[in-house]
C-alpha positions as MATLAB code, in Angstrom:
seq = 'MPFERMHKLLKVYELLGGEEDIVSPTKELIKEGHILKLSAKNGTTQDRYLILFNDRLLYCVPRLRLLGQKFSVRARIDVDGMELKESSNLNLPRTFLVSGKQRSLELQAINSTLLKHEQTLETFKLLNSTNREDEDTPPNSPNVDLGKRAPTPIREKEVTMCMRCQEPFNSITKRRHHCKACGHVVCGKCSEFRARLVYDNNRSNRVCTDCYVALHGVPGSSPACSQHTPQRRRSILEKQASVAAENSVICSFLHYMEKGGKGWHKAWFVVPENEPLVLYIYGAPQDVKAQRSLPLIGFEVGPPEAGERPDRRHVFKITQSHLSWYFSPETEELQRRWMAVLGRAGRGDTFCPGPTLSEDREMEEAPVAALGATAEPPESPQTRDKT';
ca = [
      24.625   31.749    4.667;
      24.338   32.582    0.925;
      21.684   35.175    0.125;
      19.746   32.861   -2.233;
      19.451   30.104    0.376;
      18.326   32.609    3.005;
      15.734   34.062    0.613;
      14.211   30.605   -0.014;
      14.023   29.832    3.700;
      12.373   33.177    4.449;
       9.692   32.559    1.806;
       8.837   29.193    3.374;
       8.983   30.807    6.819;
       6.283   33.260    5.685;
       4.155   30.482    4.143;
       4.063   28.803    7.549;
       3.214   32.016    9.395;
       6.539   32.182   11.215;
       5.616   29.206   13.394;
       8.508   26.954   12.329;
      12.131   27.546   13.309;
      13.636   26.881    9.879;
      15.930   29.873    9.281;
      19.307   28.404   10.181;
      22.785   28.249    8.581;
      22.566   24.440    8.595;
      19.111   24.289    6.986;
      18.748   23.843    3.215;
      15.502   23.761    1.233;
      15.536   20.818   -1.193;
      12.033   20.749   -2.685;
       8.467   21.907   -2.064;
       5.117   21.484   -3.782;
       1.515   20.278   -3.775;
       0.768   16.563   -3.598;
      -2.188   14.272   -2.880;
      -2.318   12.248    0.321;
      -4.237    8.947    0.305;
      -6.477    8.364    3.310;
      -5.645    5.207    5.270;
      -9.329    4.810    6.117;
     -11.038    4.853    2.716;
      -8.386    5.688    0.103;
      -9.761    9.136   -0.785;
      -7.265   11.828   -1.822;
      -6.617   15.079    0.031;
      -4.663   18.117   -1.155;
      -1.492   18.547    0.902;
       1.815   20.436    0.677;
       5.274   18.947    1.261;
       8.395   20.904    2.173;
      11.618   18.895    2.122;
      14.741   20.146    3.888;
      18.108   18.437    4.190;
      17.180   17.140    7.654;
      13.377   17.099    7.845;
      10.185   16.698    5.807;
       7.258   18.961    6.717;
       3.793   17.610    5.917;
       1.445   20.589    5.655;
      -2.269   21.213    5.153;
      -3.802   24.278    3.450;
      -5.624   26.725    5.675;
      -7.576   29.943    5.373;
      -5.115   32.717    4.737;
      -4.426   34.568    7.967;
      -1.684   37.186    8.197;
       0.144   35.647    5.252;
       0.036   32.070    6.553;
      -1.050   29.633    3.819;
      -0.182   26.268    5.421;
       0.003   24.728    8.858;
       2.359   21.864    9.685;
       0.556   18.605   10.419;
       3.636   16.376   10.854;
       7.425   16.627   10.988;
       9.379   13.609    9.731;
      13.137   13.281   10.230;
      15.065   12.457    7.054;
      17.359   10.269    9.149;
      15.747    6.825    9.023;
      13.141    7.806    6.428;
      12.339    5.117    3.845;
      10.752    5.377    0.411;
       8.840    2.704   -1.484;
       7.045    2.973   -4.809;
       3.567    1.463   -4.962;
       2.964   -1.555   -7.216;
      -0.823   -1.095   -7.156;
      -1.986   -0.677  -10.768;
      -5.208    0.944   -9.562;
      -3.224    3.758   -7.904;
      -0.682    5.095  -10.421;
       2.054    7.570   -9.450;
       1.857    6.629   -5.765;
       4.691    6.104   -3.304;
       5.077    5.575    0.424;
       7.178    7.743    2.729;
       7.848    5.928    6.000;
       9.465    7.882    8.820;
      10.033    7.444   12.524;
       7.266    9.918   13.368;
       4.712    9.109   10.652;
       4.081    7.211    7.414;
       2.394    8.817    4.401;
       1.012    7.320    1.200;
       1.248    9.998   -1.480;
       0.142   10.412   -5.085;
       1.562   12.871   -7.602;
      -0.950   15.349   -9.044;
      -1.548   15.047  -12.803;
      -0.086   18.486  -13.482;
       3.116   17.484  -11.679;
       3.410   14.057  -13.308;
       6.476   15.063  -15.334;
       8.331   15.752  -12.080;
       7.203   12.572  -10.309;
      10.350   10.618  -11.200;
      12.542   13.540  -10.159;
      10.729   13.766   -6.819;
      11.337   10.074   -6.128;
      15.011   10.387   -7.050;
      15.365   13.379   -4.704;
      13.952   11.377   -1.791;
      16.078    8.324   -2.612;
      19.309   10.300   -2.934;
      18.747   12.188    0.316;
      17.722    8.998    2.097;
      20.737    6.987    0.891;
      23.102    9.771    1.981;
      21.763    9.575    5.525;
      21.967    5.745    5.578;
      25.605    5.299    4.570;
      26.856    4.905    8.139;
      23.963    2.846    9.516;
      24.562   -0.737   10.607;
      20.922   -1.782   11.100;
      19.130   -2.526    7.819;
      15.734   -0.882    7.245;
      12.593   -2.821    8.119;
      14.445   -5.121   10.528;
      11.792   -7.272   12.249;
      10.765   -6.059   15.731;
      13.719   -3.641   15.892;
      11.605   -0.595   14.988;
       8.285   -1.715   16.509;
       6.925    1.274   18.396;
       9.959    3.383   17.480;
       8.747    4.469   14.048;
       5.291    5.129   12.674;
       3.754    2.103   10.912;
       2.236    2.092    7.445;
      -1.500    1.729    8.130;
      -3.425   -0.709    5.959;
      -6.582    0.752    4.435;
      -9.729   -0.426    6.156;
     -11.532   -1.130    2.881;
      -8.758   -3.565    1.844;
      -9.590   -5.914    4.740;
     -12.791   -7.878    5.376;
     -11.638   -9.778    8.481;
      -9.580   -9.117   11.602;
      -5.909   -9.608   10.769;
      -5.386  -11.361   14.122;
      -8.406  -13.561   14.969;
      -9.645  -13.730   11.333;
     -13.259  -13.085   12.330;
     -15.219  -11.122    9.675;
     -15.949   -7.461   10.367;
     -19.406   -5.938   10.568;
     -20.589   -2.413   11.319;
     -22.260   -3.261   14.654;
     -20.479   -5.905   16.743;
     -17.122   -6.321   14.966;
     -15.792   -2.914   14.007;
     -12.403   -2.074   12.494;
      -9.532   -0.531   14.484;
      -5.930    0.251   13.557;
      -3.066   -1.037   15.681;
      -0.870    2.027   16.163;
       2.276   -0.107   16.430;
       2.085   -2.304   13.297;
      -0.678   -0.608   11.265;
      -2.794   -3.758   10.866;
      -6.598   -3.606   10.906;
      -7.955   -5.551   13.879;
     -11.164   -5.928   15.871;
     -11.828   -4.421   19.297;
     -11.230   -7.707   21.120;
      -7.795   -8.101   19.512;
      -6.795   -4.513   20.355;
      -7.827   -4.184   23.999;
      -4.320   -3.278   25.168;
      -2.594    0.089   25.198;
       1.138    0.727   25.044;
       3.406    3.748   25.069;
       5.041    4.195   21.667;
       8.353    5.997   21.242;
       7.474    7.553   17.871;
       4.411    9.237   19.446;
       6.400   10.823   22.291;
       5.650    7.841   24.571;
       1.921    8.523   24.535;
      -0.428    5.606   25.202;
      -1.905    4.082   22.026;
      -4.226    1.228   21.077;
      -2.174   -1.800   19.987;
      -3.029   -5.338   18.928;
      -2.340   -8.363   21.118;
       0.733   -9.477   19.147;
       2.376   -6.042   19.351;
       1.654   -5.756   23.078;
       3.323   -9.126   23.654;
       6.314   -8.078   21.524;
       6.661   -4.807   23.445;
       5.837   -5.919   27.008;
       5.581   -9.712   27.060;
       2.543  -11.903   27.732;
       0.344  -10.165   30.341;
       0.096  -12.055   33.633;
       2.673  -14.725   32.779;
       6.407  -15.228   32.967;
       8.649  -15.356   29.876;
       9.337  -19.038   30.568;
       5.625  -19.856   30.351;
       5.134  -17.891   27.149;
       7.901  -19.850   25.411;
       5.960  -23.099   25.872;
       2.588  -21.801   24.651;
       1.254  -24.378   22.161;
       1.042  -23.111   18.578;
      -2.323  -23.325   16.818;
      -2.231  -25.430   13.672;
      -2.508  -23.207   10.612;
      -5.149  -23.786    7.963;
      -4.034  -24.130    4.341;
      -6.166  -21.042    3.643;
      -4.077  -18.908    6.043;
      -2.014  -17.367    3.278;
      -2.003  -13.560    3.492;
      -3.347  -12.039    0.281;
      -0.759   -9.257    0.002;
       2.152  -11.696    0.476;
       0.700  -14.141   -2.045;
       0.106  -11.324   -4.547;
       3.727  -10.134   -4.354;
       4.856  -13.570   -5.566;
       1.995  -14.530   -7.853;
       1.505  -15.707  -11.400;
      -1.453  -13.339  -11.618;
      -3.740  -11.483   -9.210;
      -6.583   -8.977   -9.520;
     -10.168   -8.234   -8.612;
     -12.717  -10.291  -10.557;
     -16.485  -10.537  -10.547;
     -17.479  -14.187  -10.364;
     -20.551  -16.405  -10.277;
     -20.900  -20.145   -9.762;
     -23.263  -22.160  -11.927;
     -26.718  -21.889  -10.433;
     -25.743  -18.821   -8.405;
     -28.144  -15.929   -7.919;
     -25.812  -13.109   -8.892;
     -22.300  -11.770   -9.367;
     -19.866  -11.253   -6.492;
     -16.583   -9.349   -6.377;
     -13.440  -10.835   -4.822;
      -9.642  -10.718   -4.961;
      -8.180  -13.705   -6.849;
      -4.569  -14.932   -6.644;
      -2.645  -17.755   -8.319;
       0.603  -18.009   -6.260;
       3.909  -18.801   -7.948;
       4.613  -21.597   -5.454;
       1.138  -23.099   -6.070;
       0.433  -22.319   -9.746;
      -2.288  -24.980   -9.978;
      -4.474  -23.488   -7.213;
      -6.745  -20.427   -7.314;
      -7.160  -18.574   -3.993;
     -10.205  -16.364   -3.397;
     -10.021  -13.482   -0.890;
     -12.549  -10.916    0.210;
      -9.986   -8.090   -0.109;
      -6.292   -7.594   -1.082;
      -5.001   -7.456    2.532;
      -6.977  -10.318    4.088;
      -4.858  -12.763    6.090;
      -6.960  -15.775    5.134;
      -8.562  -16.888    1.884;
     -12.290  -17.535    1.771;
     -11.698  -20.688   -0.251;
      -9.292  -22.308   -2.687;
      -9.979  -24.048   -5.988;
      -7.651  -26.747   -7.449;
      -7.460  -25.983  -11.174;
      -6.238  -29.266  -12.722;
      -8.903  -30.687  -15.017;
     -10.765  -27.418  -15.592;
     -11.273  -26.252  -19.166;
     -11.345  -22.557  -20.041;
     -13.533  -20.971  -22.705;
     -16.175  -18.374  -23.545;
     -19.808  -18.678  -22.416;
     -21.993  -20.910  -24.577;
     -24.380  -19.476  -27.143;
     -27.427  -19.973  -24.919;
     -25.814  -18.224  -21.950;
     -26.274  -14.473  -21.797;
     -24.104  -13.011  -19.034;
     -24.998   -9.458  -18.076;
     -21.345   -8.387  -17.763;
     -18.505   -7.700  -20.205;
     -15.357   -9.788  -20.833;
     -16.944  -12.938  -19.375;
     -15.273  -16.351  -19.605;
     -15.857  -19.590  -17.738;
     -14.022  -22.648  -16.431;
     -15.767  -26.024  -16.390;
     -15.076  -29.480  -14.991;
     -17.716  -32.209  -15.044;
     -20.827  -30.520  -13.601;
     -18.933  -27.560  -12.098;
     -18.874  -24.184  -13.826;
     -17.425  -20.856  -12.694;
     -17.989  -17.596  -14.571;
     -15.513  -14.707  -14.322;
     -15.701  -11.094  -15.463;
     -12.460   -9.034  -15.414;
     -12.519   -5.257  -15.821;
     -10.630   -5.211  -19.138;
     -10.113   -7.352  -22.212;
      -6.380   -7.520  -21.425;
      -7.098   -8.982  -17.982;
      -9.481  -11.471  -19.572;
      -6.738  -12.638  -21.942;
      -4.192  -13.010  -19.131;
      -6.534  -14.890  -16.805;
      -7.706  -17.286  -19.530;
      -4.089  -18.082  -20.438;
      -3.017  -18.715  -16.822;
      -6.087  -20.784  -15.899;
      -5.844  -22.733  -19.157;
      -2.232  -23.755  -18.416;
      -3.144  -24.685  -14.842;
      -6.100  -26.768  -16.020;
      -3.758  -28.789  -18.251;
      -1.242  -29.124  -15.416;
       1.448  -27.296  -17.400;
       4.542  -26.041  -15.598;
       4.459  -22.303  -15.106;
       6.908  -20.298  -17.231;
       7.507  -16.791  -15.832;
       6.427  -14.029  -18.196;
       5.954  -10.288  -17.953;
       3.717   -9.083  -15.150;
       0.737   -6.835  -15.746;
       2.779   -3.813  -14.696;
       5.620   -4.828  -17.045;
       3.129   -5.222  -19.887;
       1.876   -1.711  -19.227;
       5.435   -0.336  -19.192;
       6.168   -1.976  -22.565;
       2.976   -0.531  -24.041;
       3.803    2.955  -22.760;
       7.456    2.852  -23.894;
       6.776    3.889  -27.545;
       4.579    6.749  -26.328;
       7.298    7.930  -23.948;
       9.877    7.743  -26.741;
       7.743    9.938  -29.003;
       7.375   12.529  -26.269;
      11.021   12.445  -25.216;
      11.994   15.195  -27.647;
       9.290   17.550  -26.421;
      10.218   20.123  -23.808;
       8.144   19.409  -20.660;
       5.983   22.369  -19.618;
       6.716   24.069  -16.318;
       4.126   23.152  -13.698;
       2.643   26.076  -11.777;
       1.742   23.867   -8.817;
       5.142   22.478   -7.872;
       8.308   24.528   -7.534;
      11.440   22.419   -7.953;
      14.183   23.474   -5.558;
      16.788   20.908   -6.510;
];
């Protein structure tokens, strides 16, 4: 083993207090550094430390220094089968998802390491593609990996109803639980079963009804009976918000108020590409069912009238006969985009694809990036690049 490679491994070995067997001729340190981990429960950030080897990713937490040990290993994720996905959430910049067989992590680059964010993603992608060259099964194959790899948990605050029975949550009788097989947020009644999951060393975990059936079959019935179970007729509102948003003309949070209403409410609004003349209203971005839908043909879009004094910024309204809806986006840019989309829908115009909000932001940032391209990026003290 070359001296330099051995020296790097020994330094990491000391950081971990000698508790990890990492000094090996086949082991190579690829990258290490501080990063923020997003909580699956409430979205808060936590300082963490990642150490990437050629065969494994160590997810570490800081600890009180004891005999030279600065970090303890919270999770070990095999590079073989690991998947990487960049986040498209505009409210969470510089975030990406690492999904492994043992655990899934949603991570965010620290501001001081922003210049190395792209390089970090490329390192993961290159290492991941190298390990996938000989695989026959494509990633994310339906039901193939259920229980065999850690799911990506959906944040509890992004759901207002059970993702199975669609009953609204409350803090007393309808509390939120995570299915440990699929990561969906479900109620207690829809997660009464427990199943042994391969990725968690065959330990028993809480799972939702659908995952239990997929893993073990319908409890108390034969497979022949389960094949003839009548399917419940789906409501037109049963369009999952996250799926609709991925293929939407526009989507975002808006504050809204109906004419005669007592106050403003906040909701997640989506105009799907396959239904560009309908506005869907959700309680949160991951809800599996819309609260209501609003056909847009015939509505006119404009600013509030002179006598109306809304107590929010960037307000516009849509009107039809005696109906009026008031909307308040967070920014003037969002106001412009929403007024344009709703105006076209009100006239019944055919939708013409244009740049998305994220593409608009990239175009606005391009001149700034070009100006800074000639500058030498400063070395970050928080992340040591080992590539």
